[in-house]
N, C-alpha and C positions, 0 to 999 in steps of 0.2 A: 504493500500500500504506500509506504513512505517513498519507495523508489519511483512509483508512478507519479506521486505528487511532485517530487523533485524534478523529474523529467518534464512534467508539464510546466513547472515554474521556469525551468531553463528555456523551454520553447517560448514561453510568454516574454521572458526577458529579451531573448534574441529578436522576437518580433517587435518589441518595444524599441530596441536600439535601431532596428532598420527603419521604423516609422519616424523616429527622431532624426535620423540621418536624412531621410527623404524630405522631411519637413524643413530642415535647415537649408538644404539646397533649394527647395521650392521657394522658401522665403527670400533667398538670395536672388533667384531668378526674377521674382516679382519686384524686388527693390531695384534691380539692375534695369528692368524694362523701361523705367522712366527715362533713362538716358540712351539706352540702346537695347537691341534684342540679340539673342544668341545667333551668331552667324553674321552680324553686322559690325562687330568690333573691328576696327581697322588697324589699331596699333596699341602698344603699351604706353605710349607717351615717352618721356625722357628716360633713357636707360641709365644704369649706374655702372661703375667700374671699380674693381677692387683687386689689389695684389693678393694672390693666394697660391702658395707653392711656387711652381715654375711659371705660372701664368699671371697675366692681368686679365681677370675674367669680367666680361660684359654680361650684365644680367638685368632682367626686368623684375620689379618688385611691386606687389599690390597688397592691400589689406592693412590692418592695424599692426604697428611695429611690435606690440606686445602680444599678438595673437599666436596660437600654436603654429609652428613653422611647417610648411609643406614645400618640398623641392620637386620641381617638374623637369624631366629630362627628355630632350628631343632625340631623334634618330637621324639617319642618313637616308636620302638627301633632303632633309627637312631643317627646320630651325625653330626658334622660340615661338613663332607664330602658330605652331601647332596647338599652343595653349592659349591663344589670344581670347578665346571665349570661355575656356575653363577657369582661367585666373580670376576674372571678375565674379564668377559664381562662388568660388572658394573664398575670395576676399569678402564678399557680402555675407558669407557664413561665419566670418570672424577670424579667418586664417591669415597668417603672414605668408604670402606666396612668393617664392623665389624661383625664377625661370632663367637659368644661365645658358649662354651659348657654350657648347662644347668646344674643346680645343680644335682650332682649324675652322671655326665658324664665326661669322659676324664680327663683333668688336673684341672678342677674346684674342689676346696676343701672347706670344712667348716673351718672357721678360729678358731673355738673353738669346742672342743670335747663335750661341754655341750649343743650346739645348737641342737634343735630337727631336725631330718632328715625329714623335712616336705615337702610333695609333693603337697600340696593343690594349687589350681589355682592362688589365689591372691599372694601367696609367690613367685611364679615364675615371676609374673609381677613386684613385688617390686624389685626383683633381676635386672630386666632390667633397671628400673629407677636408681637403685644404680650404675649400670655399666655406664649409661649415665653421671651421676654426677661425677663419678670417672674419666671419660675420658674427662670431660669438654664439653659434647655434650648437648646443650640445646634442640635441636629439630632434629628429624630424620625421614626418611621414615622407617617404620618397616614392615617386611614381613616374613611370616613363613607358616609352615604346621603342622598338627597334634598338639601336645602340643604347638609348636611354634606359630601356627595360633591362638589358644586360648589365649596364652599370649599376642600376638599382639592385639587381640580384646580387652583384658582387659586394656592394656595401652592406647589404643585409646579411650575407653569408660570412664575411670577414670581420665586420664591425657591427654586430647586432645591437650593441649598446648605443649606437648612434642612430639606429633606425627604429622608430616607434612602430611603424607599420609600412606595408608596401603594396602598391598596385602595379602590376606588371602585365603589359599586353603581350600575348603569346607565351606567357608562362615563364619557364625556366630556360634561360638562354646562355648560361655559363658554359664555356667550351674549353678546349685545349688543342694545342697543335697536334698532339698524337691522335686525338679523336677526329680532328678535321682532315687527317691524312687518309682516313678510311673511305673507300669508294662507296658511292651511293648508286642507286639504280639509274639507268640512262635518263629516265624521265625526271628524276629528282635532280640529277646533275644539270639538266637543261635549265632548270629554274635558277641555277647559280651561274648563268652564263657570264654575267659581268665580273664575277670573281676571277674567272679564268682570263677574261679580257684584261683585267687589271694586273694579272701576273706577267704580262708582256710589256715591253717598252712601247710598242704600238698603242697598247691600251692606255698607258700613262699619258702619252702624247695626245691621244684622242680625248681623254677626259679633260686634259688641260685646255684643249682647243674648243671642245664642245660641251663644257660642263653644264651649261643651262639646258641645252637640248637633251643631254644625257639625263639630267634630273627630271625633266618633264616627262620623258619616256618612262622612267621608273615610277613616277607618280601615277601615270596612266595604267601601267601594268599592275601595280600594287593595289590600286583602288579603281577597278574598272567601271564602277557605277558612280564614282564621285565626279560630278560635273563642275570642277573648279574653273574659274575664269582666269584670264591673263593677269588681272590685277592681283589676285590671290597668289598665283604662282610667283610673279615678279617680286612681290613683297618678301617672300622667303628666299628667292634665288639671289637676292643681294647679299645674303650671308655667305654664299659660295665664292664671293670675290675676295674673301680673306686670303692674304698672301701665302698662308700655310695650308690652305684647304686641300689642295691636290696631294701634297706630300703626306699629310696625315691620313687621308682616305686610302691612298695607295698602300701606305705602310700597314694600315689596319687589315686590309684584305690579303696582302702578301704575308703578313705575320701569321694570320690564321692558318695558312697552308704550309707554314714552315719555310717560306721563301725569303723571309726577311728576319733579321735578328731583333730580339727585344733588348732592353737595357738591363744590365746586371742587377740594379737595385730593385727590380721587380721580380727577380727569379724566385724568391721564396714565396711570394704571393701567387705566382703562376703555378708553383708546385702544389699549393693548397687547392687552387681552383681546379687543377687537373684531376683531383680526387672526386670532383662533383659534390661539393659540400652541401649538406642539408641546410635549409633555411628555416629558422625557428621563429622568426617574427611573424605577427599576424599578417596575412596576405590575401588579397583578392587578385586572381588572374582573370584577364578579359580576353576574349577572342571575338573577332567580327565575322559576320556570316558571308562576307564577300572579300576576304583578304586574299589578294592575288600574289602576295609575296611568300617566299618559302617560310614555313612555320611548322613546328611540331604539333602533333595531336595532343590534346589535353591529357589523355590517358598516359602519355609517355612521361609526364612530369608531376603528376598529382602527388606521388610519394616523396617528392623532393621538399615538401613543406610539412614540417612537424608541428607547427603551431596552429592557431585558428585559421582555417583555410576555406575559401569559397571560390568557385569558378563560374563565370557567366559568359554566355554568348550574346553579343549585341547584334540585333537583327535590323533589317531595313536597308540592305544593300551597302552596309558600312564596310569600308576597305581597311587597308593597312594603317593609315593615319587616323587611328580611332579617336584620339582626343579632339582633333579638329573636325572630324566628320560626325562625331556623336559626343559633343562636349558635356551635355547634361549627364549622360550615363557615366562618363569618366569622372566628373566631379562627384556624383553620388557615390561612386565606388571609393573615392578618396575619403569622404566623410564617413562612410560605413566602416572602412578598414580602421580608421582612427578610433572608432567606437568599440572595436573588438576588445 
């Protein structure tokens, strides 16, 4: 009898938390509607800049300075504007929202010309920890997609004391050079065509010359039902004019295949990541119903999360750039994960 009552209480508590989360975001949507509606936000306004580790990081900030912090991480080939509608929703719900440009994007710059333009997975995660330290943020909800999801995964796995909760599009994306050397089926390999292109000097030169055309093609392939306009694309494409963009992107994909060396200071982190560490922080993983980019099936990574865990599929023809295509769903997931 008591076990049944306790089970019912837990179910009621979970339902209550979800209702509160939805209500907080709904309230933010209503408050934000007076100035703009979801999908019509054009920019973040004036960006900020801060020295953090080897970088001077450009970032957008929204919401009260004393609010619980949320860090939103974009992927390739996207930028901070993937969260241009998510940020005001979370800010309206009382969060301090930080949206940084990753290394090689936008206004983020290397502080020294001697620093290797390294795109390996652990380096990007160290950047996030350095940013948190520079901003005086001890612990945050961390959420992202694509490169940003992988980076969030790594922070949650290696520094769980710094990650209150996580939202990760396409689940668990931590990899290793050894794993990435394993051949896939021909159909699966075809989906990674650009990775093989980037492995060649022709590919590097092609990306340098046609980076905007390349990015637009990836957007179309990864989100086949997202009818973005030129203004939306051009707003993000400006971030690819960063002088280090091509070098960081090419190194990222070559490093994955073991065709480029990482830096020694990250070796111990990569050894830990190569073990496929379990993530213990509360997590919501999201997948979209029309994701045209390579992504694992949810069943392949469910056991990688040992804490409170929920997986959801976002429907309606949503593609790879889930936070920009379905900002309300993404914002709701952040608030819900924070309430776990």
